[in-house]
Structures are given as structure tokens and as C-alpha cells.
N, C-alpha and C positions, 0 to 999 in steps of 0.2 A: 505496500499498498504504499501512496506516493501524495504529497502532498502538493497543491499546483495553485497560488492565489484563493483559496478561503476554499477548497475544491480540495475532496480528496479521494482518488480514483485506485477500484479498488478493482484488478481484475481475472476470473472468474470465469471457466468453464472457456474459455479460449474470448470470453467477451467484454469489452471493456468498457465500463457503469462510472457514472460520473455520481457523486455522495455530495450532497451539496449538506454543510450544519451549520449553524443560526435560528437565534432568534425560535429559540423551541424549539426549528422546525429542523426535519431529519429526510432529508426524502432522494430517493435513488431513483436512476430513473439512466436509464441504454444514451450512449453521448451520439447514434444516431439514429436508429429508430422506432418507433414508439414502441412500448411493452410489452403490447399485445401480438406485434406480428412477430420483433422476435425473438420471444420467449412466445408466443404460442399459451398452451394449456399451464404452463412450468407458473404464469404471468400471476395469470387471474388465483393456480392454486396458492400460490403466497398470496396475497392481497388480503386473500381470503382467512386465510392465517393469520396476516399482520390485525389483520379488523378482530377476530377472535383472540388475537397475541394478548392487543391492550387487555378487555376481559378479564382472561386468565391472569396476568400482568396483579390485576388491580382487586385480581380472585385472593389471588397468593400474597399479595402486600394486607389485603386484611385481616386471614386464615393469623398473619406474625403478630398484630398487630394485635388478636387475641387472646391467641400463641401467652404472647407477653405477659397480658393483663390475667388471665386464668395462672400466671404460673405468679403474683402479685399476689390475686385474692386466695389461693392457699397456701400461700405461705408461710402469712400473716403476719408479715413483717417486711422491712425494706430488703431489696435484693440491688446490688450491682451489676452495672452493665456487664460485668466479663465473665458475672455467676451467670447472668439469662442469660448472654451469647455461647455460657455450652450448654446449661438449658435446654435454649431452643437451637443449637447446631446451628449456629447463623454469626459472622463476623460482627464484632463491635458497632459498627459504627451502623449496622443494619438496626439493631439491638436499637443503638440512643434514638435513631430513626423517630423508629415507635416508639420509644418513650416521650419523643419531643407531637408525637401526632396524639399523641392521648391526654397528654400532660396538657396540650393547647384545646380538649372535648372536657378538662379538667375529670378525668378520670385516674391523673395518676399528682404526681408529688412528689416534687427532687424534697434528697434530704440529704445531710453531712455523708448517712451511711447505703445511701445510693437511693432506688425511689421506691413507693410503698402504694397503696391504694387510693384514694380520693376521691371526694365525691358523691353526687349521689347511682350509687351504683344500678338500686333498684327498677331506677327512670331508665336510666341507659338502657337495659335490658328487655327493657318494654319497650324505647320506644325501636330499636331496635329488632328485637322481636320484630312488630308492623314492617318495619322499614321489609324486611328478609321475606316475610309471605309476601308485599310489593312485586318487588324483586321477580319470585317463585313464579309470580303468574305473568309476568311482563318474559319471563323463560318460555313461558309455556303457550306462548300466546309466541314468541318469534317462533316456539320449535315447530307447531300449526301453517307459521307463514312458510319455513325451509319446507315443507313437506309437500305443500299446493307447487311451492318455483321448482321440484323434484315433479310435478307429477308430468306439469306443463311443457316440461321438458326431456320429461322420460328418463330421469334417474328412475336408480331404486326408491321407492318410496320406505320408510321404515316411520314407530309409533310413536305419536305424541308421547309416550311412556316414557323413550329415551334419550329425550328433550330438559326431563327431569331431572334436578339436581342433586348427583347423590344415584347415577345412571349414567357415567362419563367414562 
């Protein structure tokens, strides 16, 4: 990978691609032809994976935040970043980020011994439960829409039950 005037060039499968990074954007595009022409079905699959990848990354991040919160609730005492990092199995900088996010919503309070639970956990869990029910319904509706698209394009139709959380 080389960097030329703010652009990174990546050579993959004997095809040159420019990668523009800046102002919150990270866009890849072929150097000469539109993506659909040069990469065909691989481009469509890649874009689909990118869209779903964003959702997956956010779910994994939320899962880590909840894991950290669960550990703090179960310990009933302050836990430091290094201890949490070891328990969760991820780097300290990721734990620091999770703690900061939990602190921003008032669920965690920093102390000299580490972080501890603070705020109204019951109110938060009630709200989170309601939000997750709404999100689950949206996933089910999206699954039904994907099935309709598959029917219209001749793809294999799967049950909408396949799109329920926990069935991935």
C-alpha cells in the first residue's frame, strides 16, 4: 500500500483501487471502471457485506458495553481497566472506550480504584428492553422484505424465522 497526495492505493487481485480517507469517509472505488463493471457480482456482495458489517460492528460494540456493565454489576466493587480487559478478553483501549460510553449515559462512575456502577440501572434496563423489542421487530420486517426481494429476483427464499436474533 502506498500513499499519494492523500490517497492510499491498494493492489488486490491485479486491480488498482484508490482509497480516499478523510472527513469521516472511507470510500473505495476502482481506478478506471465503475465497481459493478470491473468487479461484477463480487462488488454487489462486497457492498452488501459492508452494509450488514456496519450493523454487525455496532451490535458487537453494544455487546461489549453490556459485558463490561455486567462484570461491574456482578463484582459489586470497582474494577480497573486492566482487570476488565483480562475478563472481557479485549485490549485496554477498547475497555476504556466502553467505560467512557457507559459513563456518558450515567451507568458507570470512575473511582480511584477503577470503575463502578452508578446511576439508575433499573430504569436503563427497562428502556433497553423496550428498545431491543422495537429493534427485533425491525429486523423481522427487514427479513420479510429481503425474502420478497429474493422472490422477485428468483433467489432462494428462506423463512423469516431465519432473520430473528439468535438464528444467525
